LOMILUM-712109 format. One line per field, with one value per residue (C-alpha): residue in three letters; residue number from 1; y, z, x. Coordinates in pm, 1 decimal. Layout:
// residues N
residu Ala;...
num NUM;...
py Y;...
pz Z;...
px X;...
//
This chain:
// residues 114
residu Met;Asp;Gln;Lys;Gln;Leu;Lys;Lys;Phe;Arg;Gly;Phe;Leu;Gln;Arg;Arg;Ala;Glu;Glu;Leu;Arg;Leu;Ser;Ile;Ser;Glu;Thr;Gln;Gln;Glu;Gly;Arg;Ile;Ala;Gln;Glu;Val;His;Gly;Arg;Asp;Glu;Gly;Asp;Arg;Ala;Ser;Arg;Ser;His;Glu;Lys;Glu;Leu;Leu;Phe;Gln;Arg;Asn;Thr;Gln;Val;Arg;Gly;Leu;Leu;Lys;Ala;Ile;Glu;Ser;Ala;Leu;Gly;Arg;Ile;Ala;Asp;Gly;Thr;Phe;Gly;Glu;Cys;Ile;Asn;Cys;Gly;Lys;Glu;Ile;Ser;Val;Lys;Arg;Leu;Glu;Ala;Leu;Pro;Trp;Thr;Arg;Tyr;Cys;Ile;Thr;Cys;Gln;Glu;Leu;Leu;Glu;Arg
num 1;2;3;4;5;6;7;8;9;10;11;12;13;14;15;16;17;18;19;20;21;22;23;24;25;26;27;28;29;30;31;32;33;34;35;36;37;38;39;40;41;42;43;44;45;46;47;48;49;50;51;52;53;54;55;56;57;58;59;60;61;62;63;64;65;66;67;68;69;70;71;72;73;74;75;76;77;78;79;80;81;82;83;84;85;86;87;88;89;90;91;92;93;94;95;96;97;98;99;100;101;102;103;104;105;106;107;108;109;110;111;112;113;114
py -2133.2;-2332.2;-2196.1;-2256.2;-2032.9;-1766.3;-1768.1;-1725.1;-1431.4;-1273.1;-1292.7;-1146.1;-864.7;-779.6;-761.5;-550.2;-314.2;-264.1;-190.8;67.0;233.3;263.6;407.2;666.1;764.8;800.5;1003.6;1237.5;1287.5;1360.6;1612.7;1788.4;1810.0;1939.4;2203.9;2323.5;2369.0;2693.7;2739.3;3028.9;3114.8;3061.4;2749.7;2583.9;2668.3;2535.7;2214.8;2176.9;2241.7;1975.0;1731.2;1795.4;1739.3;1403.9;1300.7;1395.3;1195.8;889.6;916.3;934.2;618.5;431.6;534.5;404.0;67.8;53.3;118.2;-166.7;-400.6;-309.6;-374.0;-718.3;-793.5;-694.7;-934.2;-1211.7;-1131.4;-1136.6;-1443.7;-1282.9;-1278.0;-1430.1;-1347.2;-1093.2;-799.7;-751.3;-1097.3;-1297.8;-1565.2;-1694.0;-1506.9;-1746.4;-1821.4;-1724.1;-1379.5;-1344.8;-1447.6;-1171.1;-908.8;-1029.2;-701.9;-733.5;-707.7;-832.5;-1150.7;-1108.5;-1095.5;-816.3;-626.8;-633.3;-509.6;-223.3;-118.9;-83.6
pz -439.0;-650.4;-913.8;-697.1;-422.3;-673.7;-825.7;-479.4;-397.1;-739.5;-697.4;-349.4;-453.9;-759.8;-553.0;-286.5;-550.3;-697.4;-350.9;-294.4;-631.1;-541.7;-201.7;-366.0;-602.7;-316.8;-110.0;-401.6;-441.7;-68.9;-102.0;-388.6;-189.2;116.4;-98.7;-244.4;92.7;266.3;632.6;777.8;1031.7;1109.4;1317.3;1028.4;788.9;1032.5;1074.7;698.4;655.4;914.3;733.8;405.1;569.1;709.2;367.0;209.0;470.5;421.7;45.1;73.7;287.7;51.4;-249.8;-74.8;-9.5;-367.4;-495.6;-277.1;-405.0;-767.9;-705.6;-562.7;-870.6;-1082.6;-886.9;-949.5;-1321.0;-1337.1;-1117.1;-813.7;-580.8;-245.2;-266.0;-27.0;-230.4;19.7;75.4;-199.6;39.7;21.3;230.0;441.5;321.7;663.9;629.0;276.1;395.3;656.3;425.0;64.4;-59.0;163.2;-5.9;278.5;478.4;851.5;927.2;678.2;785.7;1146.6;1039.5;843.9;1139.1;1372.4
px 773.2;533.9;294.6;-12.9;125.9;230.1;-117.9;-270.2;-41.7;-98.5;-475.7;-464.9;-231.4;-439.1;-759.2;-588.2;-446.2;-792.5;-935.6;-662.0;-722.2;-1089.6;-999.0;-772.0;-1049.9;-1299.5;-1053.6;-989.3;-1363.9;-1398.6;-1115.6;-1291.4;-1612.6;-1426.8;-1259.5;-1589.8;-1760.5;-1669.7;-1740.9;-1929.9;-1667.4;-1302.1;-1374.1;-1557.1;-1276.0;-1013.6;-1210.5;-1242.8;-871.1;-789.8;-1021.7;-843.9;-505.6;-621.6;-754.4;-421.9;-230.2;-451.5;-418.2;-38.7;-30.7;-260.7;-51.1;261.8;98.7;-30.1;322.0;456.2;184.6;250.6;619.4;534.9;324.4;623.8;843.8;589.9;602.6;983.1;1020.3;1184.7;882.7;967.3;1337.9;1487.8;1617.7;1900.1;2048.8;1875.4;1748.9;1395.4;1137.1;931.3;580.3;443.5;598.6;462.3;117.5;130.1;286.7;278.3;432.7;739.8;1078.1;1295.9;1335.5;1279.9;1653.9;1724.7;1410.9;1529.4;1872.2;1714.8;1501.5;1800.3
//
């Protein structure tokens, strides 16, 4: 992979990581607000509890994606970006364009999903 492509992927990943950090911050703020508001009755409290659970779930998913993106940025820094961590073969550019944080080539990914 040439330096121009790496720079493009690095820029995209850095922007996406910043968006995710902002999303995490916003979700945490929403969670604090939801925790402070008490409902008048059991239905309100149940609804609020469900809301908090959904916020927690979303935050967990976003944190997982952020971790994958930070890992991809680390691979760019150490020169292993675009290499499958299982077989060591090059991951296709098309796959990286679709999922720039991927760690596996399509063949190894399919084997892992079986």
